[in-house]
Every structure is written in C-alpha cells, then in structure tokens.
matplotlib code that plots the C-alpha trace (Angstrom):
import matplotlib.pyplot as plt

x = [24.0, 22.2, 19.2, 17.9, 16.1, 14.5, 11.4, 10.7, 12.7, 10.6, 10.7, 8.1, 8.7, 11.6, 14.2, 15.9, 19.7, 20.3, 17.9, 19.3, 18.3, 20.1, 18.7, 19.2, 19.9, 21.3, 21.6, 23.9, 23.1, 24.1, 23.8, 24.0, 23.9, 20.3, 17.8, 17.9, 14.7, 15.1, 16.1, 14.8, 13.7, 14.9, 15.5, 14.7, 17.2, 16.5, 18.5, 15.6, 16.8, 14.2, 14.0, 14.3, 11.4, 9.5, 7.3, 8.8, 6.6, 7.3, 4.3, 4.5, 6.5, 6.0, 7.2, 5.0, 6.2, 5.6, 3.4, 0.7, -1.2, 0.0, 1.6, 4.1, 5.0, 8.6, 10.1, 12.8, 13.4, 16.7, 18.5, 22.0, 24.8, 23.7, 21.7, 18.1, 18.8, 16.7, 17.1, 14.0, 14.4, 11.4, 11.5, 9.3, 9.4, 11.2, 10.0, 9.2, 10.1, 12.2, 10.3, 10.3, 10.5, 9.1, 10.0, 7.1, 6.4, 2.5, 1.8, 4.5, 7.1, 10.6, 12.4, 12.9, 14.9, 15.0, 15.0, 16.5, 15.4, 17.3, 15.5, 17.5, 18.0, 19.9, 22.2, 22.8, 24.0, 26.3, 27.6, 31.3, 33.2, 37.3, 40.0, 38.1, 41.2, 41.5, 44.1, 44.7, 46.3, 49.5, 50.8, 51.3, 51.0, 48.5, 48.8, 47.0, 46.6, 43.9, 45.3, 46.5, 47.3, 44.0, 45.8, 47.8, 45.3, 44.1, 41.1, 40.4, 40.4, 38.4, 38.8, 37.5, 37.2, 33.5, 32.8, 29.6, 28.2, 27.1, 27.6, 27.3, 24.6, 21.9, 23.3, 22.2, 19.0, 20.3, 21.3, 25.4, 27.2, 29.7, 29.3, 31.9, 30.4, 31.8, 31.5, 30.7, 33.5, 31.6, 30.7, 33.9, 35.2, 32.4, 32.9, 36.4, 37.3, 40.8, 41.4, 40.6, 39.9, 36.7, 35.9, 33.1, 29.5, 28.0, 29.6, 26.9, 26.4, 23.7, 22.8, 22.2, 25.5, 27.0, 26.7, 26.3, 29.3, 29.1, 27.7, 28.5, 26.9, 29.1, 28.5, 30.3, 30.7, 29.5, 32.7, 32.6, 28.9, 29.6, 31.9, 31.9, 34.5, 35.3, 37.3, 35.5, 36.6, 35.3, 37.0, 35.9, 37.5, 39.7, 37.9, 36.7, 37.4, 39.8, 38.8, 37.4, 35.6, 33.8, 33.5, 30.2, 29.6, 25.9, 24.0, 20.6, 20.9, 22.8, 26.2, 29.2, 31.9, 32.7, 36.1, 37.4, 40.1, 41.3, 42.7, 45.6, 46.8, 50.2, 51.6, 50.0, 51.6, 55.1, 55.0, 54.3, 57.7, 60.6, 63.8, 63.3, 67.2, 70.2, 72.5, 75.6, 75.4, 78.7, 80.3, 83.2, 86.0, 83.6, 80.7, 78.7, 76.7, 76.0, 74.2, 76.7, 75.2, 78.9, 81.4, 84.8, 88.0, 89.7, 86.9, 88.1, 85.4, 85.7, 82.5, 80.1, 76.8, 73.7, 70.5, 68.0, 64.6, 61.7, 58.2, 55.4, 53.7, 50.3, 48.7, 48.2, 49.9, 50.1, 52.0, 54.9, 57.6, 60.4, 63.6, 67.1, 70.4, 73.4, 76.9, 78.8, 82.2, 85.0, 85.9, 82.6, 80.0, 77.0, 76.9, 77.1, 73.2, 73.7, 70.4, 67.0, 64.3, 60.4, 60.2, 56.6, 55.7, 53.6, 52.6, 56.4, 59.7, 61.0, 64.7, 66.2, 69.0, 70.6, 74.0, 77.4, 80.7, 84.1, 86.3, 88.5, 85.7, 84.3, 87.5, 86.6, 82.9, 82.2, 78.3, 75.3, 72.3, 68.2, 66.6, 62.8, 62.7, 64.8, 64.1, 66.7, 65.3, 68.7, 72.3, 74.4, 78.0, 80.8, 82.7, 82.1, 80.4, 83.0, 83.6, 85.1, 88.1, 89.0, 92.4, 94.7, 93.0, 89.1, 88.0, 87.3, 88.3, 85.3, 84.6, 84.8, 81.9, 79.4, 76.0, 73.8, 71.9, 69.8, 73.0, 74.4, 71.0, 71.6, 74.8, 74.1, 71.2, 73.3, 75.9, 73.5, 71.7, 75.0, 75.8, 72.9, 73.5, 76.5]
y = [33.6, 37.2, 37.0, 40.5, 43.9, 46.5, 47.3, 50.2, 52.9, 55.9, 58.2, 57.8, 54.4, 52.0, 50.7, 47.6, 47.1, 43.2, 39.9, 36.9, 33.1, 30.2, 26.4, 24.5, 20.8, 19.0, 22.2, 23.7, 26.3, 27.0, 30.5, 30.7, 27.0, 25.1, 24.0, 20.6, 18.4, 17.4, 20.5, 21.4, 25.3, 28.2, 31.2, 34.5, 37.7, 41.3, 44.4, 47.4, 51.0, 53.7, 57.3, 59.6, 60.1, 57.2, 54.9, 51.6, 48.5, 44.8, 44.4, 46.0, 43.6, 40.1, 37.4, 35.9, 32.6, 31.9, 35.1, 34.0, 35.8, 34.3, 36.5, 35.7, 37.4, 37.8, 35.9, 38.4, 42.1, 43.8, 46.8, 46.9, 48.9, 51.6, 54.3, 53.5, 50.6, 46.9, 43.5, 41.4, 37.6, 35.1, 31.2, 29.1, 25.3, 24.2, 24.8, 21.5, 23.3, 26.2, 29.2, 33.3, 34.8, 38.3, 40.7, 43.2, 45.9, 47.1, 45.4, 46.6, 45.1, 45.7, 42.7, 39.1, 36.4, 32.9, 29.8, 27.0, 23.7, 20.5, 16.9, 13.5, 12.6, 15.5, 15.1, 12.1, 12.8, 14.9, 13.0, 10.8, 8.7, 9.5, 7.4, 4.0, 2.2, -1.2, -1.5, -4.6, -4.7, -6.6, -6.4, -2.8, -1.6, -1.0, -1.9, -0.6, -3.6, -5.9, -9.1, -10.1, -13.3, -14.4, -15.8, -12.9, -10.5, -9.2, -6.7, -4.4, -0.5, 0.7, 4.2, 6.8, 10.5, 11.7, 14.7, 16.6, 19.6, 21.3, 20.4, 16.9, 17.7, 15.9, 13.0, 12.5, 11.1, 8.8, 5.7, 5.8, 2.5, 0.1, -3.7, -6.3, -9.2, -12.8, -13.4, -17.2, -19.0, -20.1, -16.2, -14.9, -17.2, -15.5, -11.8, -12.0, -11.3, -12.9, -9.0, -7.6, -3.9, -2.0, 1.3, 2.0, 2.8, 1.1, -2.2, -4.8, -6.6, -9.0, -9.8, -13.4, -14.1, -12.4, -12.9, -9.7, -10.6, -7.0, -3.9, -0.4, 2.4, 5.8, 9.0, 12.2, 14.9, 18.0, 20.1, 17.1, 17.5, 21.6, 20.7, 19.6, 17.2, 14.8, 11.5, 8.4, 5.0, 2.1, -1.1, -4.9, -8.4, -10.4, -12.5, -16.1, -17.5, -17.3, -16.0, -13.0, -10.4, -7.2, -3.9, -1.6, 1.5, 2.5, 5.8, 4.7, 1.8, 3.1, 2.0, 4.7, 2.7, -1.0, -2.7, -6.5, -7.9, -11.5, -13.4, -16.1, -18.8, -18.3, -21.2, -19.4, -16.0, -17.6, -19.3, -15.9, -14.5, -13.4, -12.1, -8.7, -7.7, -7.4, -4.9, -4.2, -2.0, -0.4, 2.1, 4.0, 5.4, 8.6, 6.4, 7.0, 4.4, 3.9, 1.1, -0.7, -3.0, -4.9, -4.7, -3.4, -3.3, 0.2, 2.9, 3.0, 0.4, 0.0, -2.6, -4.0, -6.0, -7.7, -6.1, -8.3, -6.9, -8.8, -8.7, -10.7, -11.8, -11.0, -7.7, -5.0, -8.0, -7.8, -10.2, -10.9, -13.5, -14.7, -14.5, -15.4, -14.7, -17.1, -16.3, -19.1, -19.3, -21.1, -24.5, -24.2, -27.3, -25.6, -21.5, -19.7, -17.4, -14.1, -12.9, -13.7, -11.8, -10.8, -8.9, -6.9, -7.4, -4.6, -4.0, -3.2, -4.5, -4.3, -4.0, -6.5, -5.4, -8.2, -6.2, -5.2, -6.9, -5.9, -6.1, -9.1, -11.0, -10.3, -12.0, -15.4, -14.8, -16.3, -15.3, -14.6, -16.5, -15.3, -18.3, -18.8, -22.1, -24.5, -22.9, -20.5, -17.7, -16.4, -15.6, -12.6, -13.5, -11.2, -12.3, -10.0, -12.5, -14.3, -13.7, -16.2, -15.4, -15.8, -17.7, -17.3, -20.1, -18.7, -20.9, -19.8, -20.7, -21.3, -18.9, -20.2, -21.4, -18.7, -18.6, -16.4, -13.3, -10.9, -8.1, -10.4, -10.6, -6.7, -6.6, -9.0, -6.9, -3.4, -5.2, -6.4, -3.2, -1.4, -4.1, -3.1, 0.3, 0.5]
z = [43.2, 43.9, 41.2, 42.2, 40.7, 42.2, 41.0, 43.7, 43.4, 43.6, 46.5, 49.9, 50.5, 51.7, 48.8, 48.6, 49.0, 48.5, 48.7, 49.1, 50.3, 52.4, 52.8, 55.9, 56.8, 60.1, 62.0, 58.8, 56.8, 53.1, 51.0, 47.0, 46.3, 44.7, 47.2, 47.7, 47.4, 51.3, 52.8, 56.2, 55.3, 53.1, 54.5, 52.7, 53.6, 52.4, 53.2, 53.2, 53.9, 55.0, 53.8, 56.9, 58.8, 57.0, 59.9, 59.8, 61.2, 60.6, 59.4, 56.3, 55.1, 53.4, 51.4, 48.5, 46.3, 43.1, 42.2, 44.8, 47.0, 49.9, 52.1, 54.7, 57.6, 58.3, 61.2, 62.4, 61.9, 62.9, 62.4, 60.6, 61.4, 58.3, 59.6, 58.4, 57.7, 58.4, 58.0, 57.1, 57.4, 56.1, 57.0, 54.5, 53.8, 50.9, 47.3, 45.6, 42.5, 41.3, 42.6, 42.6, 45.7, 45.9, 49.0, 49.3, 51.3, 51.7, 48.7, 46.7, 44.9, 46.5, 44.4, 43.9, 43.8, 42.2, 44.4, 42.4, 43.2, 42.6, 42.9, 44.0, 40.8, 39.6, 42.9, 42.1, 38.7, 39.7, 42.4, 41.6, 43.4, 42.9, 43.5, 45.1, 47.1, 48.7, 51.4, 53.2, 56.9, 57.0, 60.6, 61.3, 57.8, 55.4, 52.2, 48.7, 46.6, 44.6, 45.2, 48.8, 50.5, 52.3, 55.2, 56.3, 55.4, 58.9, 57.4, 55.0, 55.3, 52.0, 51.2, 48.3, 47.9, 47.1, 45.0, 44.3, 42.2, 45.8, 49.5, 50.5, 52.9, 50.8, 51.0, 54.4, 53.2, 50.3, 52.5, 51.6, 52.2, 51.1, 50.7, 50.7, 48.1, 47.5, 43.9, 43.1, 41.6, 38.5, 37.8, 38.6, 35.5, 33.5, 34.5, 34.3, 38.1, 37.7, 36.7, 39.8, 39.5, 37.8, 39.1, 36.4, 38.5, 35.4, 36.0, 35.7, 39.0, 40.2, 43.4, 42.8, 42.0, 44.6, 48.3, 50.6, 53.4, 54.8, 54.5, 56.4, 56.0, 55.6, 58.0, 57.0, 59.5, 59.4, 58.2, 55.1, 55.1, 54.3, 51.5, 48.1, 48.3, 51.3, 52.0, 53.1, 54.3, 55.7, 57.5, 57.2, 58.9, 56.5, 54.2, 55.2, 51.4, 49.0, 45.9, 43.7, 46.0, 45.2, 46.7, 45.4, 46.9, 46.6, 47.0, 47.2, 45.6, 42.8, 42.3, 42.5, 42.0, 41.6, 42.1, 42.5, 44.6, 44.9, 48.1, 46.8, 49.1, 50.3, 47.9, 44.9, 45.8, 46.7, 43.3, 41.4, 42.9, 40.1, 40.5, 38.6, 38.8, 40.8, 42.0, 44.6, 47.1, 47.5, 50.3, 49.6, 52.3, 53.3, 54.3, 50.9, 49.7, 46.1, 43.3, 40.9, 38.5, 38.5, 41.4, 39.8, 41.5, 41.6, 42.9, 46.3, 47.3, 51.3, 51.6, 49.2, 49.3, 47.0, 46.8, 45.1, 43.5, 44.1, 42.6, 41.7, 38.0, 40.8, 39.7, 42.8, 45.5, 48.7, 50.7, 53.2, 52.5, 54.7, 52.4, 52.9, 51.2, 51.0, 50.3, 48.3, 49.9, 48.2, 49.7, 51.6, 51.8, 53.3, 52.2, 55.3, 55.8, 55.3, 56.4, 56.6, 56.5, 55.8, 52.8, 52.0, 48.2, 46.7, 43.2, 41.8, 42.0, 45.9, 47.2, 49.5, 50.7, 53.6, 54.5, 53.3, 54.0, 54.1, 50.8, 52.6, 53.2, 49.7, 48.0, 49.4, 48.1, 44.6, 44.5, 46.4, 46.7, 47.1, 48.7, 49.4, 51.5, 49.3, 46.2, 44.7, 43.3, 41.7, 42.0, 42.1, 41.4, 42.7, 39.3, 35.9, 33.2, 30.9, 27.3, 25.0, 23.4, 19.3, 17.9, 14.9, 13.5, 13.8, 16.7, 20.2, 23.2, 25.8, 28.4, 32.4, 33.8, 34.6, 36.9, 34.6, 36.5, 35.5, 35.7, 33.1, 31.4, 31.2, 29.9, 27.3, 26.4, 26.0, 24.2, 21.6, 21.2, 20.4, 18.0, 16.5, 16.4, 14.3]

ax = plt.figure().add_subplot(projection="3d")
ax.plot(x, y, z, "-o")
ax.set_aspect("equal")
plt.show()
C-alpha cells in the first residue's frame, strides 16, 4: 500500500528508495493496512540512499503531516545492508483523519505517503459473524442443535467465525460479547420463537421483552488479532427453564448476529419421535456387511438383524432416548429383548442397529419391534409383503395378515410409480 513518489531526484543530495508506514496496537504492528481510530501509534519508515561523500546527519531529516510546518524529528536512524543507505523511522500519534505524510531532508521533500484512517463506524460496518452455532452438551458429547431437551442439557457451547475487512486488532476496544436472553412466553409467540433459528444481525429485539441471563465477554489471542478471521466461542450453563431463548452477539451494542433456540420437555421430545425407515443388516460368509430393504433367501446370508432409522419432527433436535428392540418369536408369550440402548437423536434420521442373529435363529422370528417404553414405534417383519391373487371368476384371494412397515410403504410407492410410468 505504498503511495510514494520521489520529488527530489537531482544530484547533490540523498535519494529515497522506499517509504511506508505501520501502526501499533496491543504490542502488535500492522503494515500496509488502514489505520484504525484507536491505533496507539503510527510509524513511518523511509530508506534513503546517499551519494558518496555526502555528509549525513540525523537532525537533517524530518516528517511533516498534512502539509503543515510541524517538522517531527526521527525516532531512530540505522544503517542498512546496502552501501551508503540509511533507514530513518518516525513515530507519531494516530491521526484523526486520512493524512499525507511527507519525508523531508533539509526542508526539501523526498517523498510522500498517504496514511489512510478508518473510524469505528467503518470498522463495524465491515465486521461480520459467520456460521453462528449453538451446541448442547449431552454427557461427553457436544451436539449442534436448535432444539434440545432441557433436563438433559449440561450446558451450551456457542461459536462463530468473526470476519473483518482489516485485521481484528481494533475490536479490542469494541466490547465484543455474547448474551443469552430468555424470551417471555407471550413475546415468543409474537416474534415466532417456534422457529428457533435466526442469524440476521438486524433482527428486532428489545431489552424490555427479554431477560439477559448471562453475558460473556469474548477475548481474542494475539494470533487472532493479527488475522482477519477468527473462531470465537463461549460457554453458558444449562438454561433453567423450558421455552424460547435468544443468543445475541454484540460489538459496541450493535448486534452482529441473533439466533434462537428452544428447550423442551422430555415428554414433548418423545412425542416427536418417528420411525423414518427400516432396513436389514446382513452379513455374508466372508463377513462383509451390507444393507438390504428386504431379507431374501439364496443370497449367501449367514447373519442378519434389524436397522431402524429414527427421527424427530422437532427442527434441529438434540436429545437422548432409550430404545429397545424385541423379537416376536413364534409361540412366545413375551417377546424376548434383543437389545436396549440409549440413542442420540439429532437433526436427521439416526440408525439404530441392535445387532445380528444367525439365520437358524431368524427362522423362529416373525418380526422385530422398536419400542419406547410401552409404546411401539414401528415393526420390521421378516416376511415380504403379501400379495392378493385373482381367481378365474374375477375375484381375488385375500392376502395373509401382514404387519405394515416403512419398508412395505417404500415397496408400495415403487410399484405404484412403475405402474404410472407404464
């Protein structure tokens, strides 16, 4: 970012080689960047070449700002690696507005460089927060979510990527922080809190409608301050109440991003669970596993077991639920328990595979049941869907009783689709 042109190139005096500037903040130095309003100081460095046998003196150099006769003496004077060259440096306070700095030798101008200045409003206008994310701690896991079970939550972890048009050092004086606010129930309905995500920094919010539960200041490391992009994060304790909550990222009372989350009860979470689909996990003689929609004979299958794909109707859900799979065996009064396990439900269908059985054992099983307590969420029959047959008189023989499953639903849709194509 050199804006330099030599104005003194005739003989009898020094000739400028380069002229540039840098600004300091929090012990860091930033070269060739716009100078922020809160910079601690600005350093102007010039490299000058002297003709042979030309007298040299530090006091012969000065710096002028804005064309005014306010000659500033150099702070340092050092020899460079080049013969007959010196490096002269000036240290001045940060100017309030964009200013022209002029290097002079014996009142003669050697060159000029523009010191561009940005104010706080310009810096904040180019500051943005990307990918704001809320994660809920469930045991030893942290799961990104927009809805979570309040009684299971052990804390919130909030993160985002902070981006700026310049280095992030000026943000030291901007009071960067993140707030957790509780939205009142009557206001949650008015502002559509049932849709728990909003990352727009211009989203309307009013302090009278929300209670600030906790405010966490955000601190950046020296490496992050020197960069134009940084990952920032904060942690919050578990929200004590169910309902809608709002997370607001602030810099000097200006909201950078706002997004909403919801804490629901365990009962509400369990009511939202659905069986999205079913599959069979089969293993051949070589131990290779694969997924099959229908368990067919004659495919070199040694072991097989159920796979249930479970989902929630709540958007961006994060919760843990204990499921059990029972095998309905011919002649058994109480279906034997195949496996009971806690499953983490997130924002998409989650596979639950309780294990596989030998084919000899599967011959006694009619179907597998996925249960949540006493509720049966779905079944996976081992026999394929029955089909009705027509007789010579135009009637049909009814199909055998069959437990309908998501796999049978997929078969039906495929067959109807093939009929429509014909």
